[in-house]
C-alpha atoms as an extended CHARMM CRD file, in Angstrom:
* protein
*
       230  EXT
         1         1  MET       CA            -40.3010000000       57.3970000000      -38.2260000000  PROA      1               0.0000000000
         2         2  ASN       CA            -41.4280000000       60.0220000000      -35.7260000000  PROA      2               0.0000000000
         3         3  ASN       CA            -42.8640000000       58.4570000000      -32.5770000000  PROA      3               0.0000000000
         4         4  ASP       CA            -42.5750000000       61.6230000000      -30.4840000000  PROA      4               0.0000000000
         5         5  PHE       CA            -46.2060000000       62.7230000000      -30.3540000000  PROA      5               0.0000000000
         6         6  ARG       CA            -45.4380000000       66.2140000000      -29.0820000000  PROA      6               0.0000000000
         7         7  TYR       CA            -47.7290000000       69.0860000000      -29.9050000000  PROA      7               0.0000000000
         8         8  ARG       CA            -45.9640000000       72.1820000000      -31.1760000000  PROA      8               0.0000000000
         9         9  HSD       CA            -46.7740000000       75.8240000000      -31.7040000000  PROA      9               0.0000000000
        10        10  GLU       CA            -46.7680000000       76.9170000000      -35.3310000000  PROA      10              0.0000000000
        11        11  LEU       CA            -47.0120000000       80.6020000000      -36.2310000000  PROA      11              0.0000000000
        12        12  LYS       CA            -47.2450000000       81.8150000000      -39.8330000000  PROA      12              0.0000000000
        13        13  TYR       CA            -46.7090000000       85.2500000000      -41.3520000000  PROA      13              0.0000000000
        14        14  ASP       CA            -46.8620000000       86.6380000000      -44.8760000000  PROA      14              0.0000000000
        15        15  ILE       CA            -43.8250000000       88.9160000000      -45.2500000000  PROA      15              0.0000000000
        16        16  ASN       CA            -42.2480000000       90.8920000000      -48.0680000000  PROA      16              0.0000000000
        17        17  TYR       CA            -38.8540000000       90.2130000000      -49.5610000000  PROA      17              0.0000000000
        18        18  SER       CA            -37.0230000000       93.0450000000      -47.8070000000  PROA      18              0.0000000000
        19        19  MET       CA            -38.2320000000       91.8030000000      -44.4150000000  PROA      19              0.0000000000
        20        20  TYR       CA            -37.1210000000       88.3000000000      -45.3550000000  PROA      20              0.0000000000
        21        21  LEU       CA            -33.5990000000       89.5510000000      -46.1140000000  PROA      21              0.0000000000
        22        22  SER       CA            -33.4550000000       91.4480000000      -42.8240000000  PROA      22              0.0000000000
        23        23  LEU       CA            -34.7210000000       88.5290000000      -40.7430000000  PROA      23              0.0000000000
        24        24  ARG       CA            -32.4330000000       86.0380000000      -42.4460000000  PROA      24              0.0000000000
        25        25  SER       CA            -29.4180000000       88.2320000000      -41.7760000000  PROA      25              0.0000000000
        26        26  ARG       CA            -30.2480000000       88.4730000000      -38.0660000000  PROA      26              0.0000000000
        27        27  LEU       CA            -31.1470000000       84.8220000000      -37.5960000000  PROA      27              0.0000000000
        28        28  ARG       CA            -27.8810000000       83.6860000000      -39.1430000000  PROA      28              0.0000000000
        29        29  GLN       CA            -26.0860000000       85.1930000000      -36.1450000000  PROA      29              0.0000000000
        30        30  ILE       CA            -27.5980000000       82.7530000000      -33.6200000000  PROA      30              0.0000000000
        31        31  MET       CA            -29.2290000000       79.9010000000      -35.5480000000  PROA      31              0.0000000000
        32        32  TYR       CA            -27.7560000000       77.2870000000      -37.8450000000  PROA      32              0.0000000000
        33        33  PRO       CA            -29.1320000000       76.3070000000      -41.2740000000  PROA      33              0.0000000000
        34        34  ASP       CA            -30.6290000000       72.9510000000      -42.1360000000  PROA      34              0.0000000000
        35        35  GLU       CA            -27.7650000000       70.6100000000      -42.9540000000  PROA      35              0.0000000000
        36        36  HSD       CA            -29.6300000000       69.1170000000      -45.9100000000  PROA      36              0.0000000000
        37        37  ALA       CA            -29.9070000000       72.4320000000      -47.7550000000  PROA      37              0.0000000000
        38        38  ALA       CA            -27.9770000000       73.2620000000      -50.9220000000  PROA      38              0.0000000000
        39        39  SER       CA            -25.1600000000       75.8200000000      -51.0680000000  PROA      39              0.0000000000
        40        40  ASP       CA            -27.7010000000       78.6670000000      -51.2570000000  PROA      40              0.0000000000
        41        41  GLY       CA            -29.3440000000       77.4310000000      -48.0290000000  PROA      41              0.0000000000
        42        42  LYS       CA            -32.5240000000       76.2560000000      -49.7510000000  PROA      42              0.0000000000
        43        43  TYR       CA            -34.0810000000       72.9400000000      -50.6750000000  PROA      43              0.0000000000
        44        44  LEU       CA            -37.0570000000       71.8790000000      -52.7680000000  PROA      44              0.0000000000
        45        45  ILE       CA            -40.0510000000       70.2380000000      -51.0980000000  PROA      45              0.0000000000
        46        46  ARG       CA            -42.7630000000       68.3910000000      -53.0000000000  PROA      46              0.0000000000
        47        47  SER       CA            -45.8600000000       66.9600000000      -51.3370000000  PROA      47              0.0000000000
        48        48  ILE       CA            -48.8040000000       64.9180000000      -52.5810000000  PROA      48              0.0000000000
        49        49  TYR       CA            -51.8810000000       65.8430000000      -50.5490000000  PROA      49              0.0000000000
        50        50  PHE       CA            -54.9280000000       63.6370000000      -50.0150000000  PROA      50              0.0000000000
        51        51  ASP       CA            -58.5990000000       64.4960000000      -49.8240000000  PROA      51              0.0000000000
        52        52  ASN       CA            -61.9220000000       62.8520000000      -50.6580000000  PROA      52              0.0000000000
        53        53  TYR       CA            -64.7660000000       63.6250000000      -53.0580000000  PROA      53              0.0000000000
        54        54  ARG       CA            -66.3410000000       65.9220000000      -50.4420000000  PROA      54              0.0000000000
        55        55  ASP       CA            -63.0740000000       67.8700000000      -49.9960000000  PROA      55              0.0000000000
        56        56  LYS       CA            -63.1690000000       67.0380000000      -46.2910000000  PROA      56              0.0000000000
        57        57  ALA       CA            -59.6210000000       68.2080000000      -45.4810000000  PROA      57              0.0000000000
        58        58  LEU       CA            -60.0660000000       71.3950000000      -47.5010000000  PROA      58              0.0000000000
        59        59  GLN       CA            -63.4250000000       72.2870000000      -45.9440000000  PROA      59              0.0000000000
        60        60  GLU       CA            -62.2040000000       71.6320000000      -42.3960000000  PROA      60              0.0000000000
        61        61  LYS       CA            -59.3710000000       74.0950000000      -42.9940000000  PROA      61              0.0000000000
        62        62  LEU       CA            -61.5120000000       76.7350000000      -44.6990000000  PROA      62              0.0000000000
        63        63  CYS       CA            -64.1540000000       76.5370000000      -41.9670000000  PROA      63              0.0000000000
        64        64  GLY       CA            -61.5260000000       76.9890000000      -39.2770000000  PROA      64              0.0000000000
        65        65  ASN       CA            -62.3140000000       73.7560000000      -37.4560000000  PROA      65              0.0000000000
        66        66  SER       CA            -60.4200000000       73.5590000000      -34.1700000000  PROA      66              0.0000000000
        67        67  LYS       CA            -59.4310000000       69.9770000000      -35.0140000000  PROA      67              0.0000000000
        68        68  HSD       CA            -58.4180000000       68.7810000000      -38.4540000000  PROA      68              0.0000000000
        69        69  GLU       CA            -55.8460000000       66.5740000000      -40.1630000000  PROA      69              0.0000000000
        70        70  LYS       CA            -54.1060000000       66.1560000000      -43.5220000000  PROA      70              0.0000000000
        71        71  PHE       CA            -52.2260000000       63.2440000000      -45.0870000000  PROA      71              0.0000000000
        72        72  ARG       CA            -49.3690000000       63.8510000000      -47.5050000000  PROA      72              0.0000000000
        73        73  ILE       CA            -46.4500000000       62.0830000000      -49.1600000000  PROA      73              0.0000000000
        74        74  ARG       CA            -43.3110000000       64.2280000000      -49.1190000000  PROA      74              0.0000000000
        75        75  TRP       CA            -39.8670000000       64.1210000000      -50.7440000000  PROA      75              0.0000000000
        76        76  TYR       CA            -37.0020000000       66.5610000000      -51.1920000000  PROA      76              0.0000000000
        77        77  ASN       CA            -34.9690000000       67.9350000000      -54.1140000000  PROA      77              0.0000000000
        78        78  ASP       CA            -36.6680000000       65.4390000000      -56.4680000000  PROA      78              0.0000000000
        79        79  ASP       CA            -34.6800000000       62.6760000000      -54.7630000000  PROA      79              0.0000000000
        80        80  LEU       CA            -36.8800000000       59.6050000000      -54.2400000000  PROA      80              0.0000000000
        81        81  SER       CA            -34.3430000000       57.8570000000      -52.0120000000  PROA      81              0.0000000000
        82        82  PHE       CA            -35.9590000000       59.5910000000      -49.0130000000  PROA      82              0.0000000000
        83        83  ILE       CA            -39.7770000000       59.5820000000      -48.9820000000  PROA      83              0.0000000000
        84        84  ARG       CA            -42.1290000000       60.1230000000      -46.0750000000  PROA      84              0.0000000000
        85        85  LEU       CA            -45.8030000000       59.6470000000      -45.4920000000  PROA      85              0.0000000000
        86        86  GLU       CA            -46.9670000000       62.2900000000      -43.0160000000  PROA      86              0.0000000000
        87        87  LYS       CA            -50.1260000000       63.0410000000      -41.0920000000  PROA      87              0.0000000000
        88        88  LYS       CA            -50.3820000000       66.5700000000      -39.7690000000  PROA      88              0.0000000000
        89        89  GLN       CA            -52.9950000000       67.2500000000      -37.1100000000  PROA      89              0.0000000000
        90        90  LYS       CA            -54.0190000000       70.5400000000      -35.5710000000  PROA      90              0.0000000000
        91        91  ILE       CA            -55.9780000000       70.7150000000      -32.3140000000  PROA      91              0.0000000000
        92        92  ASN       CA            -56.8800000000       74.0800000000      -30.7810000000  PROA      92              0.0000000000
        93        93  GLY       CA            -54.0060000000       75.8110000000      -32.5460000000  PROA      93              0.0000000000
        94        94  LEU       CA            -51.3290000000       73.2400000000      -31.6480000000  PROA      94              0.0000000000
        95        95  CYS       CA            -49.8030000000       70.9650000000      -34.2800000000  PROA      95              0.0000000000
        96        96  ILE       CA            -48.4700000000       67.4420000000      -34.2970000000  PROA      96              0.0000000000
        97        97  LYS       CA            -46.8140000000       65.5810000000      -37.1760000000  PROA      97              0.0000000000
        98        98  ILE       CA            -46.5430000000       61.8000000000      -37.4100000000  PROA      98              0.0000000000
        99        99  ASP       CA            -44.5370000000       60.2010000000      -40.2060000000  PROA      99              0.0000000000
       100       100  ALA       CA            -43.5050000000       56.9140000000      -41.7830000000  PROA      100             0.0000000000
       101       101  ASP       CA            -40.6140000000       56.2200000000      -44.1230000000  PROA      101             0.0000000000
       102       102  TRP       CA            -41.4920000000       54.8040000000      -47.5450000000  PROA      102             0.0000000000
       103       103  SER       CA            -39.1360000000       53.2830000000      -50.0730000000  PROA      103             0.0000000000
       104       104  GLU       CA            -39.1660000000       54.2570000000      -53.7430000000  PROA      104             0.0000000000
       105       105  THR       CA            -40.4900000000       50.7720000000      -54.5130000000  PROA      105             0.0000000000
       106       106  GLU       CA            -43.3870000000       51.2810000000      -52.1130000000  PROA      106             0.0000000000
       107       107  LEU       CA            -44.1900000000       54.6500000000      -53.6490000000  PROA      107             0.0000000000
       108       108  LYS       CA            -44.1990000000       53.1500000000      -57.1420000000  PROA      108             0.0000000000
       109       109  CYS       CA            -46.5290000000       50.3660000000      -55.9670000000  PROA      109             0.0000000000
       110       110  PHE       CA            -48.8200000000       53.0120000000      -54.5210000000  PROA      110             0.0000000000
       111       111  ILE       CA            -48.8060000000       55.0050000000      -57.7620000000  PROA      111             0.0000000000
       112       112  ASP       CA            -49.6200000000       51.8240000000      -59.7070000000  PROA      112             0.0000000000
       113       113  GLY       CA            -52.6690000000       51.2590000000      -57.4960000000  PROA      113             0.0000000000
       114       114  ASP       CA            -51.2060000000       48.3520000000      -55.5120000000  PROA      114             0.0000000000
       115       115  TYR       CA            -52.1200000000       49.0660000000      -51.8760000000  PROA      115             0.0000000000
       116       116  SER       CA            -51.9610000000       45.5340000000      -50.4800000000  PROA      116             0.0000000000
       117       117  TRP       CA            -48.5290000000       46.0750000000      -48.8950000000  PROA      117             0.0000000000
       118       118  MET       CA            -49.8600000000       48.9540000000      -46.7960000000  PROA      118             0.0000000000
       119       119  LEU       CA            -51.7750000000       46.6660000000      -44.4210000000  PROA      119             0.0000000000
       120       120  THR       CA            -48.5980000000       44.8440000000      -43.4030000000  PROA      120             0.0000000000
       121       121  HSD       CA            -46.3520000000       47.9140000000      -43.3030000000  PROA      121             0.0000000000
       122       122  PRO       CA            -44.3730000000       48.1310000000      -40.0200000000  PROA      122             0.0000000000
       123       123  CYS       CA            -45.5760000000       51.6930000000      -39.3590000000  PROA      123             0.0000000000
       124       124  PRO       CA            -49.1830000000       52.0840000000      -38.1170000000  PROA      124             0.0000000000
       125       125  LEU       CA            -49.5230000000       55.3800000000      -40.0240000000  PROA      125             0.0000000000
       126       126  THR       CA            -49.3220000000       53.5690000000      -43.3670000000  PROA      126             0.0000000000
       127       127  GLN       CA            -51.9820000000       51.1440000000      -42.1920000000  PROA      127             0.0000000000
       128       128  GLU       CA            -54.1230000000       54.0710000000      -41.0460000000  PROA      128             0.0000000000
       129       129  LEU       CA            -53.9170000000       55.7170000000      -44.4610000000  PROA      129             0.0000000000
       130       130  TYR       CA            -54.9790000000       52.4590000000      -46.1080000000  PROA      130             0.0000000000
       131       131  VAL       CA            -58.0330000000       52.2370000000      -43.8450000000  PROA      131             0.0000000000
       132       132  LYS       CA            -58.9960000000       55.8650000000      -44.4800000000  PROA      132             0.0000000000
       133       133  MET       CA            -58.5830000000       55.4020000000      -48.2240000000  PROA      133             0.0000000000
       134       134  LYS       CA            -61.1750000000       52.6500000000      -47.9430000000  PROA      134             0.0000000000
       135       135  THR       CA            -63.5370000000       54.1990000000      -45.3730000000  PROA      135             0.0000000000
       136       136  ASP       CA            -63.1870000000       57.9480000000      -46.0400000000  PROA      136             0.0000000000
       137       137  GLN       CA            -62.3190000000       57.5170000000      -49.7270000000  PROA      137             0.0000000000
       138       138  LEU       CA            -59.1080000000       59.5190000000      -49.4610000000  PROA      138             0.0000000000
       139       139  VAL       CA            -57.2230000000       59.8440000000      -52.7440000000  PROA      139             0.0000000000
       140       140  PRO       CA            -54.1280000000       61.7750000000      -53.8880000000  PROA      140             0.0000000000
       141       141  ILE       CA            -55.4370000000       65.0510000000      -55.2500000000  PROA      141             0.0000000000
       142       142  VAL       CA            -52.7350000000       67.7120000000      -55.6940000000  PROA      142             0.0000000000
       143       143  ILE       CA            -48.9500000000       68.1370000000      -55.7360000000  PROA      143             0.0000000000
       144       144  VAL       CA            -47.6250000000       71.2010000000      -53.9120000000  PROA      144             0.0000000000
       145       145  SER       CA            -44.0160000000       72.3470000000      -54.4080000000  PROA      145             0.0000000000
       146       146  TYR       CA            -41.9560000000       75.1500000000      -52.8990000000  PROA      146             0.0000000000
       147       147  LEU       CA            -38.4590000000       76.2460000000      -51.9230000000  PROA      147             0.0000000000
       148       148  ARG       CA            -37.6420000000       76.3120000000      -48.2090000000  PROA      148             0.0000000000
       149       149  GLU       CA            -34.8520000000       77.9450000000      -46.2480000000  PROA      149             0.0000000000
       150       150  SER       CA            -34.6880000000       76.6890000000      -42.6650000000  PROA      150             0.0000000000
       151       151  PHE       CA            -32.9270000000       77.8010000000      -39.4880000000  PROA      151             0.0000000000
       152       152  ILE       CA            -32.6630000000       75.7900000000      -36.2720000000  PROA      152             0.0000000000
       153       153  TYR       CA            -32.1260000000       76.6620000000      -32.6070000000  PROA      153             0.0000000000
       154       154  ASP       CA            -31.8410000000       73.7640000000      -30.1850000000  PROA      154             0.0000000000
       155       155  ALA       CA            -33.2580000000       75.3830000000      -27.0370000000  PROA      155             0.0000000000
       156       156  GLY       CA            -37.0250000000       75.0270000000      -27.3140000000  PROA      156             0.0000000000
       157       157  ASN       CA            -36.6350000000       72.9540000000      -30.4820000000  PROA      157             0.0000000000
       158       158  ILE       CA            -37.0330000000       76.0520000000      -32.6430000000  PROA      158             0.0000000000
       159       159  ARG       CA            -37.3210000000       75.8590000000      -36.4210000000  PROA      159             0.0000000000
       160       160  ILE       CA            -37.8520000000       79.0110000000      -38.4700000000  PROA      160             0.0000000000
       161       161  THR       CA            -38.5090000000       78.6060000000      -42.1730000000  PROA      161             0.0000000000
       162       162  PHE       CA            -38.9300000000       80.8640000000      -45.1910000000  PROA      162             0.0000000000
       163       163  ASP       CA            -40.9980000000       79.3700000000      -48.0360000000  PROA      163             0.0000000000
       164       164  THR       CA            -40.9980000000       80.8430000000      -51.5420000000  PROA      164             0.0000000000
       165       165  ASP       CA            -42.0280000000       79.9620000000      -55.1020000000  PROA      165             0.0000000000
       166       166  ILE       CA            -45.0920000000       77.9930000000      -53.9840000000  PROA      166             0.0000000000
       167       167  ARG       CA            -46.4630000000       76.0170000000      -56.9290000000  PROA      167             0.0000000000
       168       168  SER       CA            -49.2280000000       73.5280000000      -57.5880000000  PROA      168             0.0000000000
       169       169  THR       CA            -50.4190000000       70.9370000000      -60.0810000000  PROA      169             0.0000000000
       170       170  PRO       CA            -53.2540000000       68.3680000000      -59.9920000000  PROA      170             0.0000000000
       171       171  TYR       CA            -52.0440000000       64.9050000000      -59.0080000000  PROA      171             0.0000000000
       172       172  SER       CA            -50.9860000000       62.6820000000      -61.8860000000  PROA      172             0.0000000000
       173       173  VAL       CA            -49.2540000000       59.2980000000      -61.8270000000  PROA      173             0.0000000000
       174       174  SER       CA            -46.7880000000       60.5460000000      -64.4510000000  PROA      174             0.0000000000
       175       175  PHE       CA            -45.0150000000       62.8870000000      -62.0390000000  PROA      175             0.0000000000
       176       176  ILE       CA            -42.5060000000       60.1990000000      -61.0550000000  PROA      176             0.0000000000
       177       177  SER       CA            -41.1690000000       59.7170000000      -64.5910000000  PROA      177             0.0000000000
       178       178  LYS       CA            -40.8760000000       63.2990000000      -65.8030000000  PROA      178             0.0000000000
       179       179  SER       CA            -40.5590000000       66.8700000000      -64.5910000000  PROA      179             0.0000000000
       180       180  VAL       CA            -43.4860000000       68.2310000000      -62.6120000000  PROA      180             0.0000000000
       181       181  MET       CA            -45.4170000000       70.7920000000      -64.6820000000  PROA      181             0.0000000000
       182       182  ASP       CA            -46.8730000000       73.2280000000      -62.1820000000  PROA      182             0.0000000000
       183       183  ILE       CA            -47.9360000000       76.8670000000      -61.7790000000  PROA      183             0.0000000000
       184       184  GLY       CA            -47.3380000000       79.5220000000      -59.1540000000  PROA      184             0.0000000000
       185       185  VAL       CA            -50.1870000000       79.9970000000      -56.6900000000  PROA      185             0.0000000000
       186       186  THR       CA            -49.6090000000       83.6450000000      -55.8230000000  PROA      186             0.0000000000
       187       187  ASN       CA            -49.5540000000       86.8000000000      -57.9070000000  PROA      187             0.0000000000
       188       188  GLU       CA            -47.6310000000       88.7780000000      -55.2790000000  PROA      188             0.0000000000
       189       189  PRO       CA            -43.9690000000       89.4310000000      -56.2070000000  PROA      189             0.0000000000
       190       190  GLY       CA            -41.5340000000       88.6610000000      -53.4070000000  PROA      190             0.0000000000
       191       191  HSD       CA            -44.1470000000       86.5890000000      -51.5890000000  PROA      191             0.0000000000
       192       192  VAL       CA            -42.5220000000       84.8100000000      -48.5850000000  PROA      192             0.0000000000
       193       193  ILE       CA            -44.2410000000       82.6640000000      -45.9540000000  PROA      193             0.0000000000
       194       194  LEU       CA            -42.4830000000       82.7780000000      -42.5930000000  PROA      194             0.0000000000
       195       195  GLU       CA            -43.1740000000       79.8850000000      -40.2180000000  PROA      195             0.0000000000
       196       196  ILE       CA            -42.0340000000       79.7810000000      -36.5840000000  PROA      196             0.0000000000
       197       197  LYS       CA            -42.2860000000       76.3680000000      -34.9170000000  PROA      197             0.0000000000
       198       198  TYR       CA            -41.4320000000       75.5760000000      -31.3110000000  PROA      198             0.0000000000
       199       199  ASP       CA            -42.3780000000       73.3230000000      -28.3980000000  PROA      199             0.0000000000
       200       200  GLU       CA            -43.1820000000       74.8590000000      -25.0000000000  PROA      200             0.0000000000
       201       201  PHE       CA            -41.4860000000       78.2360000000      -25.3170000000  PROA      201             0.0000000000
       202       202  LEU       CA            -39.9050000000       80.7040000000      -27.7040000000  PROA      202             0.0000000000
       203       203  PRO       CA            -36.6410000000       82.0100000000      -26.1840000000  PROA      203             0.0000000000
       204       204  ASP       CA            -36.4050000000       85.7710000000      -25.6870000000  PROA      204             0.0000000000
       205       205  ILE       CA            -33.2940000000       85.9450000000      -27.8580000000  PROA      205             0.0000000000
       206       206  ILE       CA            -35.3160000000       84.5840000000      -30.8050000000  PROA      206             0.0000000000
       207       207  SER       CA            -38.3060000000       86.8330000000      -30.1250000000  PROA      207             0.0000000000
       208       208  CYS       CA            -36.0500000000       89.8910000000      -30.0810000000  PROA      208             0.0000000000
       209       209  MET       CA            -34.3850000000       88.8300000000      -33.3120000000  PROA      209             0.0000000000
       210       210  ILE       CA            -37.6780000000       88.3490000000      -35.1500000000  PROA      210             0.0000000000
       211       211  GLN       CA            -39.4870000000       91.5970000000      -34.2130000000  PROA      211             0.0000000000
       212       212  LEU       CA            -42.7840000000       91.0350000000      -36.0150000000  PROA      212             0.0000000000
       213       213  ASP       CA            -44.8570000000       93.6760000000      -34.2270000000  PROA      213             0.0000000000
       214       214  ASN       CA            -46.0880000000       95.1630000000      -37.5180000000  PROA      214             0.0000000000
       215       215  CYS       CA            -46.8750000000       91.8010000000      -39.1460000000  PROA      215             0.0000000000
       216       216  ARG       CA            -50.2010000000       90.0290000000      -38.9410000000  PROA      216             0.0000000000
       217       217  GLN       CA            -50.2520000000       86.3540000000      -38.0810000000  PROA      217             0.0000000000
       218       218  ILE       CA            -52.1280000000       84.3620000000      -40.7370000000  PROA      218             0.0000000000
       219       219  ALA       CA            -53.8010000000       80.9750000000      -40.9670000000  PROA      219             0.0000000000
       220       220  TYR       CA            -52.0410000000       80.0660000000      -44.1920000000  PROA      220             0.0000000000
       221       221  SER       CA            -52.3410000000       76.6400000000      -45.7990000000  PROA      221             0.0000000000
       222       222  LYS       CA            -50.3100000000       75.8020000000      -48.9000000000  PROA      222             0.0000000000
       223       223  TYR       CA            -52.7340000000       72.9680000000      -49.5800000000  PROA      223             0.0000000000
       224       224  SER       CA            -55.8100000000       75.2270000000      -49.4340000000  PROA      224             0.0000000000
       225       225  VAL       CA            -54.2270000000       77.9060000000      -51.6070000000  PROA      225             0.0000000000
       226       226  SER       CA            -53.0950000000       75.2920000000      -54.1430000000  PROA      226             0.0000000000
       227       227  ARG       CA            -56.5990000000       73.7990000000      -54.3540000000  PROA      227             0.0000000000
       228       228  SER       CA            -57.9770000000       77.1720000000      -55.4120000000  PROA      228             0.0000000000
       229       229  PHE       CA            -55.9750000000       76.7000000000      -58.6300000000  PROA      229             0.0000000000
       230       230  GLY       CA            -57.4260000000       73.2740000000      -59.3840000000  PROA      230             0.0000000000
């Protein structure tokens, strides 16, 4: 569980495949890869996102509200032994992520519509989701999947990620018992989303390595893009 409520900078760029290869080659010289990645340096992320009948989370993002939040359930490499509930908030361009560990049993109870355990869960975030499901009518609405390659630099708590093969499917309770049937959410070949995340500062050595003068920063949301497909 993450109890470090520290706001972080999060910059996003849409880059082509050749730029990805160049950046990855340079970053490998000074950063280390995520230890949980496979031999190719990548890992699969799946997330269930929540919204209500008014699409509150979606509309807040599309309207560019200076303050908005999203709830999601996330797991990796289709391994349900490690599951997290997360709330991601953005305030005036800074991000904070709060999380709570869930067991596979708890996830299955949730999928079956049994929410009673959430009120007595040891993490307040789970209790908060329960309340907002009742008051704001939040429900699971879409599953977003993608491949991530991540590099880490300790000074400044830097994490640089490359996300590819972003896919989406409407939420269904059957996802836990069979393969997720989803579709790609971009028609651009070689589409890569670069994310740069850091605390107070971005070290000069990283800035020089990245060299993104000709790239435009974007306000990209995998959730928003996935919702445009259903």
